[in-house]
C-alpha positions in Angstrom: 106.9 94.8 88.5 106.8 92.9 85.2 103.7 92.9 83.0 101.5 89.9 82.8 102.2 89.2 79.1 99.6 86.4 78.8 96.7 88.7 79.7 97.2 92.3 78.8 95.2 95.0 77.2 96.9 97.6 75.0 95.9 101.2 75.4 98.4 103.5 73.7 101.6 102.9 75.5 99.9 101.3 78.5 99.9 97.5 78.9 97.2 96.7 81.4 97.3 93.2 83.0 94.1 91.3 83.4 93.7 92.4 87.0 94.3 96.0 86.2 91.9 95.8 83.3 89.2 94.5 85.5 89.7 97.3 87.9 89.7 99.8 85.0 86.4 98.5 83.7 84.9 98.6 87.2 86.0 102.2 87.6 85.2 103.1 84.0 82.4 105.6 84.3 84.1 107.4 87.2 87.5 107.4 85.4 86.0 109.1 82.4 84.0 111.6 84.4 80.7 110.1 83.3 77.6 110.9 85.4 76.3 107.9 87.4 73.3 107.5 89.6 70.4 109.7 90.5 70.9 113.4 90.1 73.9 112.8 87.9 72.9 115.7 85.7 74.1 118.0 88.5 77.8 117.2 88.1 79.9 119.0 90.6 82.5 121.4 89.4 86.1 120.1 89.6 88.0 121.6 92.6 90.9 123.9 91.4 94.0 122.6 93.1 97.5 123.9 93.6 99.9 121.3 95.0 102.7 122.7 97.1 105.2 119.9 98.0 108.7 119.0 99.1 108.7 116.1 96.7 111.9 114.2 96.9 112.2 114.1 100.6 109.7 111.3 101.3 107.7 109.1 99.0 104.2 110.0 100.2 104.4 113.2 98.1 104.8 111.1 95.0 101.8 108.9 95.9 99.8 112.1 96.7 100.6 113.5 93.2 99.4 110.3 91.6 96.2 110.6 93.6 95.6 114.1 92.3 95.9 112.9 88.7 93.5 110.1 89.4 91.0 112.5 91.0 91.4 114.9 88.0 90.7 112.0 85.6 87.4 111.4 87.5 86.4 115.0 87.1 86.8 115.8 90.8 89.6 118.3 90.6 91.8 120.4 88.3 95.5 120.6 88.9 96.5 124.2 88.2 100.1 124.0 89.2 102.7 122.2 91.3 105.1 124.3 93.5 108.1 122.7 95.2 109.8 123.5 98.5 112.7 121.1 98.2 115.6 123.0 96.8 117.3 120.4 94.6 117.5 120.8 90.8 116.1 117.3 90.1 112.9 117.8 92.1 111.2 119.7 89.3 112.2 117.4 86.5 111.0 114.4 88.5 107.7 116.2 89.1 107.4 116.9 85.4 108.2 113.2 84.7 105.3 112.1 87.0 102.9 114.6 85.4 103.9 113.4 81.9 103.4 109.8 82.9 99.8 110.8 83.7 99.4 112.7 80.4 99.7 116.1 82.1 103.2 117.2 81.0 102.1 120.8 80.6 101.2 121.5 84.3 103.2 124.6 85.4 105.9 123.8 88.0 107.5 126.4 90.2 110.5 126.0 92.6 111.9 127.5 95.7 115.5 128.8 95.9 115.5 128.9 99.6 118.2 126.3 100.2 115.9 124.1 102.3 116.7 120.4 102.0 119.1 120.7 99.1 120.3 117.1 99.2 119.3 114.9 96.3 117.2 112.3 98.1 116.7 108.7 97.1 114.4 108.8 94.0 114.4 112.1 92.1 117.3 110.7 90.1 114.7 108.7 88.2 114.3 111.8 86.2 117.8 111.0 84.7 117.3 107.3 84.3 117.7 106.1 80.8 116.9 102.8 79.0 118.5 102.2 75.7 119.6 105.8 75.5 116.1 107.2 76.1 114.7 108.6 79.3 112.7 106.0 81.2 110.2 108.7 82.1 109.7 111.3 79.4 109.8 115.0 80.5 110.7 118.4 79.1 112.1 120.2 82.2 115.8 119.4 82.5 116.5 121.2 85.7 114.9 123.1 88.5 117.4 125.9 87.7 115.4 126.7 84.6 112.0 126.5 86.3 110.2 129.7 87.3 110.0 130.9 90.9 107.3 129.2 92.9 105.8 132.5 94.0 105.5 133.6 90.4 103.6 130.4 89.5 101.4 130.7 92.6 100.5 134.3 91.7 99.8 133.4 88.1 97.6 130.5 89.0 95.6 132.4 91.6 95.4 135.5 89.4 93.6 133.6 86.7 91.2 131.7 89.1 87.7 132.4 90.1 87.2 134.2 93.4 87.1 131.9 96.5 87.6 128.8 94.4 91.1 127.4 94.8 92.1 124.8 97.3 95.9 124.8 98.0 97.3 121.5 99.3 100.5 122.0 101.2 102.4 118.9 102.0 105.9 120.2 102.5 107.4 123.2 104.2 105.6 126.6 104.4 108.4 128.4 102.6 106.5 129.1 99.3 103.2 130.1 100.9 104.8 132.4 103.5 106.7 134.1 100.6 103.4 134.3 98.7 101.8 136.3 101.6 104.7 138.8 101.3 104.6 139.1 97.5 103.9 142.4 95.8 101.5 143.3 93.0 102.6 142.2 89.5 101.3 141.4 86.1 99.4 138.5 87.4 97.4 140.5 89.9 97.2 144.1 91.2 96.8 142.6 94.7 99.5 142.0 97.3 100.0 138.4 98.4 97.7 138.3 101.4 94.9 140.0 99.6 95.3 137.8 96.6 95.0 134.7 98.8 92.0 136.1 100.6 90.2 136.8 97.3 91.1 133.6 95.4 91.6 130.7 97.9 88.8 128.9 99.5 90.8 126.5 101.7 94.3 125.5 102.6 94.6 121.7 103.3 98.0 121.2 105.0 99.9 118.2 106.2 101.9 119.6 109.2 102.1 119.4 113.0 100.7 116.9 115.5 97.3 117.2 117.2 96.5 113.9 118.7 98.0 110.7 120.0 100.6 109.3 117.5 100.4 105.6 116.9 103.5 104.0 118.4 104.5 107.3 120.1 101.8 107.6 122.7 102.1 110.6 124.9 104.5 112.5 122.7 102.3 114.6 120.4 102.2 117.7 122.6 106.0 118.1 122.3 106.5 116.6 118.8 108.4 118.6 116.2 106.9 117.5 112.9 109.2 117.5 109.9 107.3 119.9 107.7 107.2 122.4 110.5 110.7 122.3 112.0 112.5 122.4 108.7 111.3 126.0 108.2 109.9 127.2 111.5 109.8 130.9 110.7 107.6 130.2 107.6 105.4 127.8 109.5 104.9 130.4 112.2 104.0 133.0 109.7 101.6 130.8 107.8 99.7 129.8 111.0 99.5 133.4 112.1 98.8 135.3 108.9 97.0 133.0 106.4 93.7 134.6 105.8 91.5 131.6 104.8 90.3 128.5 106.6 93.0 125.9 107.2 92.5 122.1 107.8 95.6 120.5 109.3 96.4 116.8 108.8 98.6 116.0 111.7 101.5 113.5 111.9 99.2 111.1 113.7 96.7 110.8 110.8 99.2 109.4 108.3 100.7 107.1 110.9 97.2 105.6 111.5 96.8 104.8 107.8 100.0 103.0 106.7 100.2 102.2 103.0 100.4 98.4 102.5 103.6 97.5 100.7 101.8 94.7 99.0 99.9 97.2 96.9 103.2 98.5 95.5 104.0 95.1 94.1 100.6 94.2 92.7 98.6 97.3 91.9 101.2 99.2 89.8 102.3 96.4 87.5 100.3 97.4 84.5 103.5 99.0 83.1 107.0 97.8 83.3 108.2 101.0 85.0 106.0 103.1 87.2 107.4 106.2 88.8 105.3 105.8 92.0 106.2 102.2 92.6 109.9 102.7 91.7 110.1 105.7 94.0 108.6 103.7 96.9 111.0 100.9 96.4 114.0 103.2 96.2 112.9 105.2 99.3 112.1 102.6 101.9 113.2 99.1 103.0 111.4 96.1 101.6 108.2 95.1 103.4 107.7 98.5 104.9 104.2 100.1 105.1 104.9 103.8 104.7 102.6 106.3 106.4 100.1 108.1 104.1 100.7 111.6 105.5 100.4 113.7 102.3 97.7 111.5 100.8 95.3 112.4 103.6 95.5 116.1 102.8 94.7 115.4 99.2 91.8 113.2 100.0 90.2 115.8 102.4 90.9 118.7 100.0 88.9 117.1 97.1 86.4 115.0 99.1 85.7 116.9 102.3 82.2 115.7 102.8 82.6 112.0 102.1 83.1 110.9 105.7 86.7 109.7 105.4 87.6 112.0 108.4 86.0 113.9 111.2 87.1 117.5 112.0 88.0 119.0 115.3 86.1 122.0 116.7 87.3 125.3 115.2 90.2 127.0 116.8 93.7 128.5 116.3 96.9 126.7 115.6 100.1 128.4 116.8 103.6 127.3 116.1 106.2 127.8 118.8 109.7 129.0 118.2 110.8 125.4 118.7 108.5 124.1 115.9 105.8 122.6 118.1 102.2 123.0 116.9 99.6 124.0 119.6 95.8 124.1 119.0 93.5 126.3 121.0 89.8 125.8 120.6 88.0 129.0 119.6 84.5 129.5 118.1 85.9 132.2 115.8 89.0 130.3 114.8 89.6 129.4 111.1 91.7 126.3 111.9 90.6 122.7 112.3 92.5 119.4 112.2 91.6 116.0 110.9 90.5 113.1 113.1 90.2 109.6 111.8 88.2 107.1 113.9 88.9 103.4 113.9 85.7 102.7 112.0 86.7 105.1 109.3 90.2 103.7 108.7 89.4 100.7 106.4 87.3 102.8 104.0 89.7 105.7 104.1 92.8 103.5 103.4 90.9 101.8 100.6 90.3 105.1 98.9 94.0 106.1 99.3 95.2 102.9 97.7 92.6 102.9 94.9 93.3 106.5 93.9 97.1 106.4 94.1 97.3 103.1 92.1 94.7 104.0 89.4 96.1 103.7 85.9 96.4 106.9 83.9 93.4 107.7 81.7 94.8 110.4 79.5 97.1 109.2 76.7 100.6 109.8 77.9 103.4 110.9 75.6 105.0 107.9 73.9 108.4 107.0 75.4 111.1 109.2 74.1 108.8 111.8 72.4 109.5 114.3 75.1 113.3 114.5 75.4 115.1 115.9 78.4 117.3 118.8 77.5 
């Protein structure tokens, strides 16, 4: 992932190759949030986002976080907080490092202390990587042990938000959100958890379960135990049963139908010598592997629900069995739907996922070494 030194554009710490510069100039007005086209004076308000993730278990969480930063730079969303359901002390510093890479090192980060998936994983160790005695990826948070509780961060983020405005994107286990529902009134809000969610949240966009034929696993979706569900079945059951707002589920089959091309990792992230998304991808998976875009799809729908990237099922109710299987029952009064991606939608949808996750940072990031780990 070396920089093309013969044709590069300096922007603060970023060295953009000729190809990346061309892409940046093409995207320029959107990247800077400038109005374009007819009716541009009616700029849509950015969608307030909370990203709840098990970052560190699979690399799609990292790509999804990069997407959120790209969408925020375009004026399409505002990242209020990141809450983590992987219980490893490096998951939060790694998240802080990614946020800092995108010039957003002050985003609140909350962690679970549930013990779920406490293993280190393959790439969160990048938070400790040093070059010449300095952190490769600058960040302030040294350990998840010193990060606030996820429910506290969730309540504070929701308490300060406008009513019926926030979209929560859950791409890991339901641990944090199930605990949020049970939370008590505090300084952030006089409301209990369920009432706070009902008042402040507009939509939950969740990557979990399976609702249609899975590419390469035909005939198995009705009995498939999807990872984000079966790693914490009690919380998934509670969330599906008690969450008070509409939920849109992106099933296992959606990400499998939209594999991320490994060629993009080699060519689209080389505008810097070290890129946390690209390095995470390489550390996580074998060479030449196109990883499913599971978590990215929930981000794309959450921010651009009306752009035709996906269709939606009829309304209904999702139930989670004691074994961790998701079952959908169509019901006109149901608050749940799931994503559907048609063959004719796939090229355009995948193009958006690639473009957004590989978009260069727009905000000036902290210079290397200016934010020292403690």
